N, C-alpha and C positions, 0 to 999 in steps of 0.2 A: 720391409715390416713397417717403417715409418710412414711410408705413403699409404699403406693399407690402413693404419691406425688413424691417419688424418681423414682418409675417405670416410670411415665409419663415424668418427667423432666430430668433424667440422660442422655438418648441418645441424647436428643436435646441439653443439655448443652455441651456435648462432641463435637457434630458437630459444634456448634456455636464457640466454643473456637478454634477448629482446623482450621475452615475457617477463623476466625479473625486473628489468628497468621500466617496463610499462606499467607494471603493477605498482612499483614504487612511486614512479612519478605521478600517476593517477591518484594514488593515495594521500600523497603528502603535498602535492602542489595544487594551488588554486587553478581554477579554469583560466583566470586572466594571465597566468604564466605561460600558456601555450603560445607557440610561435606561428606566425602566419606566412604562407607562401603565396605570393601573388600569382596570377593566373598563368603567365608564361613560365615562371620557374616551377610552379606546381606540376604543370603538365610535362616539364622536362624531366623532373625527378620521377614522376609516375611512369613515363614511357621508358626511361632508363631501366627502371625495375622490371618492367615487362620484358624489354630486350634481353636483360640479364637472365631472366627465367627462361626465355625462348633459347638462348645460347646453351644453357645446361641441358634443356630437353633436346635441342638439336644435336649436341654432341652424343647424347644417348642414342638417338635415332642413328647416328653415324656408326656407332658400334654395332647396332642391329643390322644395318645394311651391310657393313663389312662382313658380319657373320654369314649373311645370306650368299655373299659372293666368294668368301673364303671359309669353307666349313672348318678347316683346320684351326682357324684364328678365332678362338672364343673369347668374348669379352670378360675381363676380371669381374668377379661378383662385387668386389668392394668398389670398383669404379662405377658399376650400374647404381649401387646403393647411393653413392656420393652424388651422381648426376640427377637421379630421380628425386632424392630428398632436397637437394639444393634447388632443383626447379620448383618444387612445391613451396619451399620457403619463400622464394622471390615472387612467386604468384601471390603469396599471402601479403608481402610488402606492397605489391601492386594494388591489390583490393583494399588494403588499408588506406593507401593514399588516394585511391579513387573515391573513398567515401567521405573525405574531409579535407579542407584546406587549412585546417589548424591542428598542429600535432605538438606533443611533447618532444622536445628536441633531443634529449639524452638517449631514450631507447633506440631511435633511428641512428643516431651518431655512433653510439656505443656498438650496436650489433652490426652496422654496416662497415665500420672500421675493423671489427674483428674478422668479418667475412672477407674483407679485402686482404688483410694480412695473411690469413689462412690460404686464400686463393693464390696469392703470390708465392708462398712457400710450396704449395702443391704443384704450381706451374714449374718452378725451378727444379723440384724433384723429378717431374716428368721429363725435363729437358736433359737431366743427368741420368735417366734410366735407359738402358740399351733396348732398342727396339728396331723393327723392320722398317726401313725408309721406303715408304710408298705414298701413293696419293692420299689414302685415308690417314696415314700419319701426319702428313702436311695440313690437311684440313683440320684434324684435331688440335694440332699445335696452333694454327691460325685462329681457331675458335677460342682457345684458352687465352691467347694474348688479347683478343678483342674483349674477351670477358673481364680481363684485368683492367683494360682501359675503361670499360663501363663502370666497374666498381670504384675506380679511382674518381671518375666523374661524378658519380652519385654521392660520394663522400665529400667532394668539394662543394657540391650543391647544398648539402646539409650544414656544412661548416660555415659558409659565407653568404648564403642567398636567402636568409630569413629576414623577415620584417620584424617590427616590434611586437611586443606580447599581444596575445589575442584578447579581445573582450568577450567573444562568444566561441562556442565550439560544439561539435556533436556531443561530446560527453557532458556538456552542461545542460543538455536536454534531459527530461525525466527518461531514465532507462534507455530504451532503444530509439529514442526519437531521432530521426535523420534530418540532415540540414538540407533545406530546400533552396537556399541562396546559391548563386553562382560562385565559383572560386574567386577569391579575392574580395568578395563583397562582406559587409559587416551586417550584424543584426539590425542596426539602426536604419541602414539603407533599405533593407528588405521590409522592415516595418513601414517605413515612408511610402514605399512603392505600393503596399497593399492596403495602406490604412483607409483609402477611400472606398475600396471595393468590399472588404471583409465584413461579415455580419457579426452580430453580437456574439454568437457562439464562437466564432474564429477569434475574436478579441479576448474571450474569456480563456480559450485554450493558450493563446499566446501569453496572456497574463500569467497563467499557471506555469508555463515554461520559464517565463522570466523570473517568477518566484523561486522556482527550482534552481535556476542559475545562480540566483543571489544566495540561495541556501548553500549550494555547493561552494560558493566563493567565501561565504562567512565561516564554514566549517573546514575550509582549506582542502578540498578535494573529496574524492570518493571514499577514502578511508574514514574521514569524519562523517560523511553522509551515511554510510553503512553502519557505523558505530551508533548512530541514533537509533537504530533498530534493536539495540541490545536491551532496550527497555522491555521488549517482548520476551526476552530469554527466560524470566521466571515463569511465564505462562506456556513456554514450549518445553522446558526441561524441568522434571519434577525433582526440585532441590531438596524438599523436605518430606517426601513421601517414600518410605522404604519399599512399599509394595510396588508402586509404579517404577521406582529405580530398578527393582529386580526384573520387572517386565522389560525394561530397556536393555538391561544386560542379556536377557535371554534372547531378545530380538537380534542383538548384535551376533551373538553365537550362532543363531539360525541362519543369519546372512552368510557367515563364514561356512557353515555346512552346505549351504546352497551353492556356493562358489566351487566347493570341493566336488560336489555331486555334478556340476556342469562339466568339470574337467574329466572325471573318471567315466561318466555315462558314455559319451561317444568313443572313447578309447576302448572300453570294455566291449562295446558293440562291434567296433572294428576288428578286435581280437576274435570275437565269436565268428565273424564272417570269414576271417582267414582260416580259422580251425575247419569250418565247414567246407571251404574251398579245398582244403588239402585232404579231405576225407576220401577214402577209397574202400571199396568192398565192405568188409565187416567192421570198419573203424567205428568206435563209440562216438555218439554225438557229444558236443561239449556241454552236457547237461549241468555240470558243476558251475561253469561260467554263466550259464543262462539263469540258473537259480540264484547265484549271487547277485547278478545284475537285477533280477526282478525283486528279490527279498531285501537286499541290503541297500540298493541304489533307488530303484524306481518307486517302490511302495513308500519307503520313508519320505523320499523327496516329494512325491506328488500328493500323497494322502495323509501325511503325518506332519512333516516339518512345514510345509507351505501353509496349510490351513491353521497350524498352531501360531506361526509368524503373524498371519493376517489377524487372528483373534487378539494377540497381544498388542499388535500395532494399532487396531481399532481402539482398544481401551486407552492407550496413550493418546490417540488423536482425539477422542471425546473428552478426555481429561483437559486437554489443551484448549478445545473448543469452549467448553464450559468456563475455564479460567479467563480466556481472552474476552468472551462476551460479557461476563460480570465485571471484569476489570474495566472494560470500555464504558459500560453503562454507568459504573460507580464514578469514573473520572467525569463523565459528562454531567452527572447529577451534582458533582462537586464544583463545577464551573460557576462563575459569578453570573449575575443577572444580565450584565452587558453582552455576554455570549449569547444567551438564550433570546434576548430581544432582537438580535441581529442575525439570527441563523434559523432557517425553516426546519421545523421538525421532520419533514419528509426527507430533506437532504441529509439531515444527521442519521436518520435510521437507514437510509441507503448507504451512507458512508461506513456505518457500523457493519452492515451486511457485507459490503465488499471488502471491508477490512478483516472479516473473519478468514480471508484468504491467507492470512499470515500462518496459521497452523497448517493450511494446505501446502504452502511454501516449504515449510520445515519437513512435513511428512514426505513431500515429492523428493526433496533432496537426499534425506537419510534413507528412505525406503525403495527408492527407484533410481535416482541419478547415480549416487555414489556406488551402490552395487553393480550397476550396469557398466560403469567405467571400469571397474575391476574385471568384469567379464570380458570387455574389449581387450584390455591389456593381456589378460591371461591367454585368451584365444590367439591373439597376434603372436605371442612368444611361442606358444605350443605348435601352431601350424608352421611357423617359420623353422622350427626345429624338425618338424615331421617331414616337411617337403624340402623347402629351401628359403633362403632369404629372398629370392625373386618373387615367391608367392607373397611373402610379407610386404614386399614393395607394391604389388598389385593391390593388396588390401589397403595400404597406406594411401594410394592414390584414390581408392574408392572412399576411404574415410574423409580425406581432405576435400574431395569434390562434393561429397555429401554435406559436409560442414559448412562449405562456403555457400552452397545453394539454400541450406537451411538458414543460415545467418542472414543472407540478403533478403529472402522471402519473408522471414520472421519479422524483419523490420517493417515491411509493408503491412503485414497482418497486425502487428501490434499497434501501429499508428491508427489503423481502422478500428481495432478493438478499443483503444483509448477514446476514440470519437463516439462510438455507440455506447460505451459506458457513461461518458458524460451526458449523452442525451437521455439514457436510462434514468439518470438521477433527476433531470428536468421533467420527464414523464411522471416519475413517482411523486415528485413534488407537486405537479399539477393535479394528479389523481387525488392526492391528499387534500388539496384545496377544494376540489370538487365535492369530496365526501364529507369532510370535517365542516365546511361552511355551506352545507346544502341549503339550509333555510335562507341565508343570505342571497344565494344564487337564484333561488326561486322567487324571493320577494323583488329582485331587480330583474327578473326575466333574463338571466345570462346563461341559461343552460345551453342554448344553441352557441353562443359565443364561446363558452368553455370547451364544448364539443369541437368546434372548429379549431380552436387552439391545440386541443388534445389530438385532433386528427393530423394537423400539421407536424406535431412533434413526433407522434407514432409513425407517420409516413417517413419522416426523416430518419428514425431510428430503423425502420424496416430497410430502407436503401442502404444505410451504413452497415447493418448486419448482412445483407445480401452481398454487398461488395467484399466484406471481410470473408465470407464463406466462399466466394469465387476465387479470391486470392489464395485461400487455404488449399482449394482444389488444384490450382496452378502448381502450388508448392508441392503437393502430393505427387502430381504427375512427374514433375522434374526429379523428384527424389526417386520415384519408382524406376525411371529410365536409368538413372545412374547405377542403382543396385542391380538392375538386370544386366546391363553391360558388364558390370564388375563380376556378377555370377558367371557369365559366359567366359570371361577372361580367366578366372580361377580355375574353371573345369578344363579349359584347354591346356592351361599351363600344367595342371595336375596330371591330366592324361599323358601329356608329352613326357613328363618326369617319370611316370610309372612305366612308360615304354622304354625310355632310355636307361633307367636305373633298375628296372625289373622289380619295382616295389609291389607289395601284396595288394589285392584288390580291397582288402579291409580298410587300407589307408584312405581309399576313395569314399568308402561309407562314413569313416570318420570325418572326412572333409565335408561331406554333404550334411551330416548332423551338426558339425560346427558352424556351417554357414548359417544355421538358424540362430545359434548363440552369437554370432558375430552380427547378423542383421537386426535381431531383435533389440539389442542395445541401441543400434543406430536409430532405428525407428522410434524406440521408446525415449532415447535421449533427445531426439528432435522435438518430440512432444513435451518432454520434461523441460527442455529449454524454452520452449514456447509458454508452457504452463508456469514455469518459474518466473519468466518475464511478465506474464499476465498477473500472477499472484503479487508480484513486487509492485506493479502498476497499481493494483487495487489496494495494496497495503500502504501506499504513499498517502492515500486519503486518511486512513486510520492514524497513521503516524502524525500527519499534520494536525489531526484532531487531538491526539494525545499530547502533543507538544503544546497545545494551548494551555496556559496556566490561568488559574483563577486570580482575578484582580483584588479580590477581597479574601484574605487569609487570616487565621488566628496568629497573633503575635507569639514569639517564643516565651514560654512560661505563663501563657494567658490562663487565667483562672475563671471559674464560674462566677456569674453575676450574683452578688450578695444583695438580695432584695430586702429594702429597709422601709418601704412605704410607697415607693413609686414616684419619687421626685424626678422630673425631667428638666434638663437645662441645656440650652443651645447657646454656645459662646462664640460669637463672631463667625458663624458658619457661612462658608462660601462653597459653591459647588458648581461644576459645569460638566456636561457630558463630552463636550469637545473644547479643545483650547480655543480661547477667544470668543467663546459664546457662553457667558455666565448665566446660570439659571437662578441661583441664590446668592445674595450680595450682602453678606454680613448680618445674618439673623442673630438676634439676641433676645431671648425670653426664658422664662422659668415657669414650669407647671407644677404646682405644689401637690403633695401626695393627697389622693382622694378627690381632687377637684376635676371638673369637666370643663374642658377648653375646646373652642371651635376655630377652625381656619376656614375663611371664605375668600372669595376673590374670583376674577374672571378666569376663563379657561386659559391654562398655559402660564398662570401666575406662580406656580411652583408648589401648590398645596399638596399633591400626592407625593412629590419628590421629598418634601419636608417631612411629612408625617408617616410616610409608608417606606420608601426605598431607603431612606437614610437613617430612619429610627430602627428599622429592622436589619440594618447594615447590609442591604443588598449592594449598596455602593459605599465607598468611604468618602468623607468630606474632602474637598480640595484643600480647604484651610479652615482653622478653627477646630472645635470639638463639640461632641455630644455626650452628655453624662446622664446616666440613670443612677440615682441615689449616690451621686458624687463619684461615680466610677465611669471612666472614659470607655465607650463602647468598643474601642479598639484595643483595649487591655484586657477585655473579657472574651470568653468563647462565644462564637456566634450561636451555637446550640443553646447555651443557657439564656441568651437574649431572646431567641424565639420561643423557648419554653416559657419565658416570663410573659411575653407579649401575645395577644390574641387579636385577630383582625377579621372584619367582614368587609370585602371589597365589592365594588360595583361589577367587575368582570371576573368574579371567581368562576371556577369550572368544576364540574362533578364527573366522576367516572361512571362508565356504564355498569352499575352494580345495584344491589338491592337497596332500598331505603335504609335498612338497619345498618348495613355495612358502610354505606355512604356517610352516616352520622358517626359511626364507630371509628372512622378514619382519623377523627380528631384526637381520640385516645384509644389505642389499640386494645388495651387491657380492659376496657369498660364492659360491664355485663349488659345483657339485654335490658334489665330493669333500669339500669342507669341511662341507656339510650332512650327508653320510653319516657323516663322522667325529664330528660333534656327536651324531648319533642313537646312534652306537655307544657313545659316552661316557655317554649318558643311558639305555643298556640298553633301547632300543626298536628298533634297527635290525633285529634278528632277527625281531621281530613284524611289521614293515613289509613285509619282503620276502615274508612269507607271504600277503599280500593279493593278490588277482587281478591288480591294476594296480600292485603295489608302491608306489613313491613317487609315482606319478601318480594314486593313489586320491583321490577327493573325500572330505572328512571330514564334509560336511553343515553346515548352519546351526548356528553356535555349537559345532561339533564334536560334534553328536549322535550320530554314527556311531562314536565312540570311547567306550571305558569310562572311568570316572573316573581309574583309575590310567594308562591310555594317554595321556589328555589331560595329566595332570601330568608325565608323562616327556617329552611333546612340549614342554611349557614349559620343562623342564629342558634339553632340546636347544637350544631358542632361547637359553637363558642360556649354555650352553657356546659356542655360536656367537657370541653378542655379546661374550663374554669381558670382563665389566665388572670395574672395579677394586674396587668394593664391592658385596657381595651382601645382598640383603634377601630373607628368606623369611617371607612373611605367611600364616600358616595353610596352608602349602604341602602338608600331608599330612592335612588334617583330613577329606577325603572318601574316603579310601581305607583298605582293610583292613590288618591288622597285617603280613602277609606283604609285601603291596605296599609298605607304609610301609618296611620294613627295606630292600628293594631300592632304594627312592627315596633313603633316607638315605645309602646307599652311594654314589649318584651325587652327592648333595650334598656328601658329604666330599671328593670329588675336586674339584668345582668351587670349594669354599670354601677349599681348602688354600692357605695363605699370603695369604689375602685378609681384609680386614675384613668381618665377617659379623654381621648383625643377624637374629635369628629371633624371630618373634611366634608363640606356640603356645598351644593348650589342652592338647594332650597332653604332659604333662611328661616322658614318656620320651623325647621327642626333644630335650630340652634339657640332659640330665644331664651331657653333656661340655662344656658351655659354660664359657668362662673366667670369666664373670660373669652372674649372673641378677638381674634387676630385677623385683620384684613390684609391680604397679601396683594401686591401690585408689582409685576415685573421683578419678582424675587426679593422684594423688600417689604417689611411691615410699615405699612403706611398709617394704620389706625389700630387701636386696641382698646377694650373696655367691654362693659356689659352691653346687652342689647339696647336698653333705654339710653345709656350714655352715648353710644355711637349714633343713634337716631338724633340726639340733640346736637351732635357735631355737624349734621347735614353735610357730610363729606362722601367719600366712596361708599361706605356701608348704607348710607341713606339712599344713595342712587340705586344700589343693588336691591334694597328693599322695596323701593318704589317700582 
């Protein structure tokens, strides 16, 4: 009894301990805590694991050979279970070691030590069990002793033959990234060997992998990494929506009903076949069982429960999609200017699109993977009970073989998918450049150049997608061969048992129907595993995007700006975009309420940074402070600052909308009459009404249908409609001719009257009437005064004027 109990429990105990220790180590240990086996010792451990698996399988084959020669000597079922499962376990250890040269030490040490102890106990019990002394008995005892030596040897290797902690490892790669370096090599040596030959794309992917490794290191393992995804939970689980919560509960109940139907259906059909097979003469057909199967099982399962579950799941999915997209866009719009200045809009859009896979990931796990795992477990237990444990062992071999093939091939396909997804981002970004900057491309005659670049990228994308598709077909063929061989083995075993044990023919029908229940989860789980891996790869991009925090935030307890006239004061303001490269160097000045001041200077002197980016608090000052009406801009809300200020910039953009809506964007609650009045004040109303559709005319992407002067007047109309307390004009007339400039200046004079006005200009003719002019040079105020005063100084301003 003790020996039988150990035979059944030993392999399961080893697997459970290995899985538990692996999960624990990966979750709570940094990747750098992994241990490295050098090439020789790594191969030694790997081949000992394979030899151990071979010895288990070999002893099982010896039992089978013994049975063929000695029909009266049938192998014990518990012994076959032990040998088969143990062989599969050690094959798993072999493939695990074969995939990497860096491992967490405790999972291997603990599980191998347990396996060795249990094997020694089983070996001792075998030697004390009475049995027939013959050749087969001697071979089995010899194999058992040899297996003990192998287990002791591999435990010794894990205990004493490791090098220092690893710096890189397979699990430090994003998701399923495999290690291409030879055993015993480090990431650094691999990088040095490839550095001269790799292209920009390869360096980019390597950089992303290194970032991922560092992120794993910083969060102390996979548990910390996966915990980062918890920020998406509110967008995947309806925490505060009772209606959607009821949908989720109903879906869970329908999943349970579906599992029950999967068990009862084949069993009822098998019973119906048995009843029909026993019919003789005038026996009544089993119409009650047939009606019960049709009305109670088949119709509800296929035509009521399944469609209902799909409808409810779709509603949960669409809610998750909506919540995730809106949250992503909201987060990106809340990031500071430094992010948007350094990130291409096309790349951001593609990352958001790929990041939508997060709700696909949740849906795949809850509605497909988890129910199918339950199907596999139930089918395995039921068929083992219906026929024998031997059939369950065949199924276990099929499962393990299928999983190994799926795992290995999915690594290849996932790497290829990651490559072409990265290329897709580049293609999307280049396409956006071609479309959004069409005029620039035409003016420089760069259409052919961009098409050539696009052709190269698309060509690379096509090759990568084709390679991914080819590998997917290889995987499908290998999976199909395993399933076909398993199908044949199950049929042979079931037929033999039906012959020997006189089982009813209905059991074979049940088996055939259950084969679909068994194989469907395997095929679907393989796809689910692939899809989950792909979705997680895609979601990494959105996770990284979501983890970016704005560099400019409202202080705790920040209040709205209290406008008291519009006094602006800069106190020893210093600023730099990058450390060691100062842009502004100790600016000190005061702008009185209602006055007009101008900032002039050479390109790059810091004018726009001073009056636009810092005043609107797109960036925070590095040192010093900026005050509006004696209130530090860092102590008030950003919203109230930007509601108080209004700006016309040189490079403002417009949406592809109607003229009336483009102006109304400045104040969303404005009436049409207020929009018309703003356009009249900006001296563009008369021009608009000459258009065929008047105010309903579309202006094109970025306002390409309007001239430079018309766009500037439209911006001025927005300024009139917004009616700000403080006005900033940043190179507002730099792109128009002199005549148009005079007309625009007239409009500016009306909007700026009685308001604090800050002007940034290259054309000094636009600032002659300013109350105060500041001359900036390399981030410092070198001159200040009125136009006439500065000319008399004959300094920087004089040179600019001349």
